[in-house]
C-alpha positions in Angstrom: 0.3 -0.2 -0.1 1.6 3.4 -1.2 1.9 6.0 1.6 0.2 9.3 0.6 3.0 12.2 0.5 2.4 14.8 3.4 0.9 17.8 2.4 3.1 20.6 1.3 3.5 24.0 2.9 1.1 25.5 0.2 -1.5 22.9 0.7 -1.6 23.6 4.2 -2.1 27.2 4.0 -5.0 26.6 1.7 -6.4 24.1 4.0 -6.4 26.6 6.5 -7.9 29.4 5.0 -10.6 27.2 3.6 -11.6 25.8 7.0 -11.5 29.5 8.6 -14.1 30.6 6.0 -16.2 27.5 6.2 -16.4 27.0 9.8 -17.0 30.7 10.5 -14.3 30.5 13.7 -14.0 33.1 15.9 -10.1 32.3 16.3 -8.3 35.1 14.7 -6.5 34.2 11.6 -2.9 33.6 11.8 -0.5 35.6 9.4 1.6 32.5 8.4 -1.3 31.0 6.3 -1.6 34.4 4.2 1.8 34.6 2.7 2.1 37.5 0.1 4.8 39.6 -1.3 5.4 43.2 0.4 4.2 44.8 -2.6 2.1 44.8 -5.8 2.5 46.5 -9.3 -0.4 48.8 -9.6 -0.1 49.0 -13.0 -0.4 45.2 -13.8 -3.8 43.3 -14.8 -4.7 41.9 -11.6 -8.3 40.7 -12.5 -10.0 42.5 -10.2 -13.7 43.2 -10.0 -15.1 46.6 -9.5 -18.4 48.5 -10.0 -19.1 50.4 -13.0 -20.3 53.4 -11.1 -20.6 54.1 -7.5 -24.5 53.4 -7.7 -23.8 50.0 -9.0 -21.8 48.8 -6.0 -23.2 46.6 -3.5 -22.0 47.4 -0.1 -24.6 45.3 1.6 -22.2 42.1 1.1 -19.8 43.9 3.2 -21.7 45.6 6.0 -24.6 42.8 6.2 -26.0 44.0 9.7 -26.8 47.7 8.2 -28.6 46.8 5.3 -31.6 49.6 5.3 -35.2 48.2 5.5 -36.6 47.5 1.8 -39.2 50.2 0.9 -42.8 49.4 0.0 -42.1 50.0 -3.9 -38.9 47.8 -3.6 -40.7 45.3 -2.3 -43.4 45.5 -5.0 -40.8 45.4 -7.5 -38.9 42.4 -6.2 -35.6 43.8 -7.0 -33.3 42.5 -3.9 -31.3 40.2 -6.4 -31.3 42.8 -9.4 -29.8 46.1 -7.8 -27.8 46.9 -5.0 -29.0 46.8 -1.4 -28.7 50.3 0.2 -27.3 50.9 3.5 -28.4 52.7 6.4 -25.4 55.0 6.1 -22.7 55.6 3.3 -18.9 54.6 3.7 -17.2 57.8 4.4 -13.8 57.0 5.6 -11.3 54.8 3.4 -8.0 53.2 4.6 -6.4 52.9 1.2 -3.6 50.0 1.2 -4.9 48.9 4.5 -2.6 46.0 5.0 -3.3 43.9 7.7 -6.2 45.7 8.8 -4.5 47.4 12.1 -5.9 50.8 11.9 -9.6 49.4 10.6 -9.6 47.1 13.7 -8.2 49.9 16.2 -10.6 52.2 15.2 -13.9 50.3 15.3 -14.3 49.9 18.8 -14.6 53.7 19.4 -18.1 53.6 18.1 -21.0 52.1 20.1 -23.4 51.6 17.5 -24.6 51.8 14.2 -22.5 50.9 10.8 -19.7 53.2 11.8 -15.6 52.7 11.8 -15.3 54.8 14.8 -16.5 57.5 17.0 -13.6 60.1 16.3 -13.3 63.6 17.1 -13.6 66.3 14.2 -10.2 68.2 13.6 -11.5 71.4 15.4 -14.8 70.1 17.8 -15.1 68.0 20.5 -18.1 66.6 19.5 -18.3 63.1 17.9 -19.0 62.0 14.4 -20.4 58.8 13.0 -18.6 57.1 10.3 -18.2 54.0 8.0 -14.9 52.4 7.3 -13.4 50.4 4.5 -10.2 49.1 4.0 -9.2 48.8 0.4 -5.9 46.7 -0.7 -4.4 45.2 -3.6 -2.9 42.0 -2.6 -5.2 38.9 -2.6 -4.0 37.1 0.5 -3.8 40.2 2.6 -7.3 41.2 1.5 -8.2 37.6 2.4 -6.5 38.0 5.9 -8.4 41.1 7.0 -11.6 39.8 5.7 -11.0 36.9 7.8 -10.1 38.8 10.8 -13.4 41.0 10.8 -15.2 37.9 10.4 -13.7 36.4 13.2 -13.9 39.5 15.6 -17.8 39.6 14.4 -18.2 36.4 15.8 -16.3 37.0 19.0 -18.5 40.3 19.5 -21.9 38.9 18.2 -23.6 40.1 21.5 -22.3 43.6 21.2 -22.4 44.1 17.5 -18.7 45.3 17.2 -16.8 45.2 14.1 -20.0 45.4 11.9 -19.0 49.2 10.6 -15.7 47.9 9.0 -14.9 45.8 6.1 -12.1 45.3 3.5 -12.0 44.6 -0.2 -9.2 44.0 -3.0 -9.3 46.9 -5.3 -6.8 48.8 -7.2 -7.7 52.6 -6.4 -4.8 54.1 -8.7 -7.2 53.0 -11.5 -10.8 52.6 -9.9 -11.3 54.6 -7.1 -14.2 56.7 -8.8 -16.0 53.4 -9.6 -16.3 52.9 -6.0 -17.3 56.5 -4.4 -19.5 59.4 -5.3 -18.1 62.9 -5.5 -17.8 64.2 -1.8 -18.3 61.2 -0.4 -15.4 60.4 1.9 -14.5 62.6 4.9 -11.3 60.9 5.7 -8.4 58.8 3.8 -5.5 57.1 5.4 -2.1 56.5 3.6 -0.6 54.8 6.2 3.2 53.6 5.1 2.8 53.2 1.6 4.9 51.7 -0.7 8.0 54.2 -1.0 9.3 52.9 -4.8 12.6 54.4 -3.7 14.1 54.3 -7.6 13.2 57.7 -9.7 11.7 55.6 -12.3 9.2 53.8 -10.1 8.0 57.3 -8.7 5.2 56.9 -10.9 3.6 54.1 -9.2 3.4 56.1 -5.8 0.3 56.4 -4.3 0.4 60.3 -4.2 0.8 62.3 -7.3 -0.6 65.5 -9.2 -2.8 63.2 -11.0 -4.2 61.0 -8.2 -4.6 64.0 -5.6 -7.1 65.3 -8.1 -9.1 61.9 -7.8 -8.8 62.2 -3.9 -10.4 65.7 -4.2 -13.4 64.5 -6.3 -14.2 61.7 -3.7 -14.0 63.8 -0.5 -16.2 66.2 1.3 -15.2 69.8 1.8 -13.2 69.7 5.0 -12.4 66.1 5.0 -9.1 64.9 5.8 -6.3 63.1 4.1 -3.8 61.3 6.7 -0.5 60.1 5.9 2.4 58.5 7.4 5.5 56.8 6.6 8.8 56.2 8.2 10.9 57.3 4.9 11.6 60.7 4.8 12.0 61.0 0.9 8.3 59.9 0.4 7.0 62.2 3.0 8.4 65.2 1.4 7.3 63.7 -1.9 3.7 63.7 -0.7 4.0 67.1 1.2 5.0 68.7 -1.9 2.3 67.2 -4.1 -0.5 68.1 -1.7 0.8 71.5 -1.2 1.0 72.3 -4.7 -2.7 70.7 -5.3 -5.4 73.7 -5.2 -8.0 71.5 -3.4 -6.1 70.6 -0.2 -3.8 72.6 2.5 -1.8 71.3 5.4 -3.1 71.1 8.6 -1.4 72.8 11.2 0.9 71.1 13.6 -0.7 71.8 16.6 -4.4 70.9 15.2 -2.5 67.5 13.7 -1.3 66.5 17.4 -4.8 66.9 18.6 -6.4 64.9 16.3 -7.5 61.3 17.7 -6.9 59.9 14.1 -3.5 60.8 14.0 -2.6 59.1 17.6 -4.4 56.2 16.6 -2.5 56.1 13.4 0.6 56.4 14.8 0.7 53.3 17.2 -1.8 50.8 15.9 -0.8 49.8 12.1 1.5 46.9 11.8 4.2 48.8 10.1 4.2 51.6 13.0 4.7 48.9 15.1 7.5 47.6 13.6 8.8 51.3 13.0 8.6 51.6 16.7 10.3 48.4 17.5 13.3 49.2 15.0 13.5 52.8 17.2 12.4 54.6 13.6 11.1 57.8 12.9 7.6 58.2 11.8 6.9 61.3 9.5 3.2 62.5 9.6 1.2 64.9 7.7 -2.6 65.8 7.4 -4.1 67.9 4.5 -7.6 69.4 4.7 -9.9 69.4 1.3 -10.7 73.1 0.7 -14.4 74.3 -1.0 -14.3 74.6 -4.4 -14.1 78.6 -5.7 -17.3 79.3 -7.2 -17.9 79.5 -11.0 -17.3 83.0 -12.5 
């Protein structure tokens, strides 16, 4: 009788991820079973799925606990399978390149209810506002890890309803950001430790550029905030320069930046931030406010 060959490392990883999905486990996923390269080429064809427009995006699959009740007219037309199901509230916060979801998970428990990512102070107010949070990540297995992590946290906190306000999807925001979000929909965008693309010929792949900043301005509400953090000084200067030169943004003063709870969380809760802390590295932070568009002449 021939003995069966032991499973390979790849097979073990696939079996683990499959079991984690099928069994709806409350145990947090382990990173070692979600191996992935550190970076992905944003110009490659990644065979991504994306909506034709924001109105075609079905957010209900990502926020199932916060689907809006169907109206009488919708029930009469029986369109539940034909059209996207609306949520009670729009997604208003995007963590672009969310990595392993540290920021999403850290912000979520700050909110007591609703479909929110966190109850976070506004830039110039002590009042709280309610927000939905979304992580967007281009790497397949990293996205899968964050999705499994959120499912496990939801299962662990089923009674309290925590972590129903965050989600993660695989997307290339350099190509398809306006396919997901309407004009002036987002109040906060995070860029935490993005790929620095050190070589000059690779600078066109940086997540901040003159062209991309115009897309960020399009999807952001006036007074919305873009948050950036990196441990690479050259990249920090690059992002500051490109946002400073864009007419739709102005830099948030350092004193206001220091008071922002989002900045405090961003500094210590991301996986990359913790690694920089362990290595006693420097963190460079810059925030930018979306300005009102000038009136038409």
